[in-house]
Legacy VTK file of the C-alpha trace (Angstrom):
# vtk DataFile Version 3.0
C-alpha trace
ASCII
DATASET POLYDATA
POINTS 86 float
20.078 18.267 24.360
20.349 15.402 26.699
21.301 11.815 25.760
17.804 10.600 26.201
16.022 13.171 24.093
18.614 12.782 21.425
18.065 9.114 21.226
14.299 9.608 21.191
14.779 11.936 18.105
16.976 9.404 16.394
14.503 6.719 17.089
11.619 8.736 15.725
13.608 9.537 12.488
14.561 5.954 12.075
10.914 4.808 12.586
9.636 7.437 10.086
12.249 6.408 7.590
11.360 2.718 7.720
7.597 3.559 7.413
8.435 5.689 4.417
10.421 3.013 2.752
7.725 0.368 3.545
5.001 2.567 2.131
6.984 3.088 -1.144
7.539 -0.589 -1.422
3.899 -1.519 -0.960
2.700 1.196 -3.253
4.912 -0.002 -5.956
3.470 -3.539 -5.958
1.809 -4.316 -9.158
-1.613 -4.334 -7.758
-4.559 -2.437 -9.410
-5.561 0.802 -7.678
-1.926 1.279 -6.451
0.762 3.029 -8.425
2.410 -0.188 -9.350
-0.917 -1.366 -10.890
-1.111 1.757 -12.999
2.397 1.113 -14.221
1.407 -2.508 -15.046
-1.471 -1.232 -17.187
0.934 1.071 -19.086
3.408 -1.803 -19.632
0.449 -4.104 -20.671
-0.469 -1.578 -23.241
3.034 -1.222 -24.359
3.800 -5.001 -24.669
0.469 -5.774 -26.142
0.242 -2.703 -28.475
-3.233 -2.330 -27.802
-4.971 0.310 -25.633
-6.928 -0.977 -22.652
-10.528 0.525 -22.431
-10.838 3.099 -19.788
-13.948 1.468 -18.530
-12.069 -1.775 -17.984
-9.304 -0.154 -15.954
-11.779 1.664 -13.929
-13.659 -1.577 -13.105
-10.615 -3.425 -12.267
-9.380 -0.635 -10.005
-12.734 -0.453 -8.336
-12.814 -4.224 -7.485
-9.336 -4.129 -6.463
-9.789 -1.298 -4.097
-12.889 -3.072 -2.570
-10.669 -6.004 -2.131
-7.945 -4.190 -0.463
-10.321 -2.345 1.787
-11.923 -5.728 2.726
-8.562 -7.165 3.520
-7.634 -4.221 5.674
-10.852 -4.409 7.587
-10.487 -8.132 8.066
-6.879 -7.904 9.496
-7.800 -4.853 11.645
-10.754 -6.726 13.125
-8.509 -9.745 13.784
-5.955 -7.475 15.528
-8.563 -5.711 17.661
-10.075 -9.163 18.637
-6.589 -10.337 19.761
-6.175 -7.116 21.866
-9.571 -7.841 23.386
-9.100 -11.539 24.056
-5.734 -11.145 25.786
LINES 1 87
86 0 1 2 3 4 5 6 7 8 9 10 11 12 13 14 15 16 17 18 19 20 21 22 23 24 25 26 27 28 29 30 31 32 33 34 35 36 37 38 39 40 41 42 43 44 45 46 47 48 49 50 51 52 53 54 55 56 57 58 59 60 61 62 63 64 65 66 67 68 69 70 71 72 73 74 75 76 77 78 79 80 81 82 83 84 85
């Protein structure tokens, strides 16, 4: 294996590990519809000693997912606009 191809493999592995850690961090944020949000619901039930109705959890998750999708679309559109304008 040459030096160039070895550094390419190392760079790719480093990039994949950074993306993986970043995804784990973002997914653990206590936002509804992400894993951290589900943990937050369970903690709220344990602390409050009262079960949250499934319908309420589903509605909160649905609105949060719509908000996340809208935010993703908005930032993607801004990035695309910046690429076109430059």
